[in-house]
Structures are given as C-alpha cells and as structure tokens.
N, C-alpha and C positions, 0 to 999 in steps of 0.2 A: 595548505597545497597538496594537492594529490602528488604522488610521487611519479606516477606516469608522465603527469605533465612537467614536473621538475626537470625528470629525466629526460623528457622530450627537447626540453627549452635548452639545457646543457648539452646535448648533443648537435641540436639544429645552428643554434649561435656559432660555435667555430667554425661549421661549415658554411655558413654563410659570409661569415668573416673573410675565409680564406677565398671565396670564390670573389665576393664584393671586392679585394684588395688587387685582384687582376684585372678586373674591370677598371678601377679607379686608375691605376697603372696605363690602361690603355687611354683612358681619356687625358690623362696628364701628357702622353707622348704625343698627341695630336698637335700641339700648338709648336713643339720640338719639330717634328718633322716638315709643320709647314714653314717654318723657320728655316729648316736644313735645304727645305726644296725651292724657296722662292728667295733668300737671303744669304744663302750661300751657293748653292749649285748653279741656278741660273746667272747668277755677275760670273763666277768663275767662268763658264760657257761662253758667256758673248766676249770675254777680253782673249779671242783668240781661237778659243777649239769651235766655233760655228761662225758660219757665214749668215749674214744679216737675213736672208731668205729663210734660214733656218730657225729664228728665234721664237715664231708663233707654236712651231709644231715642238721645240724643245719644252716650250712653256704648256704646252698639252700634256706632253708625257709627264714632266712635274706634278703638274695638278693631278695627273690620276694616280700617279703613286701616292700623292698627299691624299689622296682621295680614299685610299684602301687602308687606311691607318683609320679613318671615319667609321667606313664600314663596319672593318672589325672592331671597332667599338662599339656599334651598335649591337652587331652582331652580339659579341658579349654579352653588353646587357640584356637580351632578350633571351639568353642562356643562363644568364643571373636569375630571372623572373620565372624562368620555367625552374629552376631546380628549386626553387623558393616555394613554388606551387607543390612540387612533389616531395619535399621535406616538409611541408606543414601538413602534410595526411599522416 
C-alpha cells in the first residue's frame, strides 16, 4: 500500500470519527428532548402553571424547542458530510 494513502487514512479516520461522534450524540439527544418537552414539561405546565386557553400555545412553543434539536442534528450531519468531502481530497 502506498505510504501517502496509508498516512491519509490514518489522519482522516480519527477526524471522521471525532466529527461523527458529535453527530451521533446530537441524534441521540432528539428523543430525550422530545420526552423532556412533551412528557415532562407539558404535564408540569398543565398542572397549575397555565390556564386551559394557554395549552395550545405552550405545546407549540415546546414543539418548536424540540425541533431546534432536529435542525441542529441535520445541520451537524450536513457539516459531517462536507468535512468528509474536504478530508478525502
């Protein structure tokens, strides 16, 4: 095997793993955030913190907060893909 290819492989792989682990952690946090928003925060808010007329708005706000994690995960995945393109050159 050519030493330049081997050197490239040994430098690209750790970088890819490092960036990839961040993406994995972001995707793992999505269900945790959904649970925190809808199974923990919403019932807490409904038990005395909000009036019934405010439930729909609170649910929309919690959904938007949870979707920021989805957007961040997708942005991280695109960033990972872009870096893999850069590192392969």
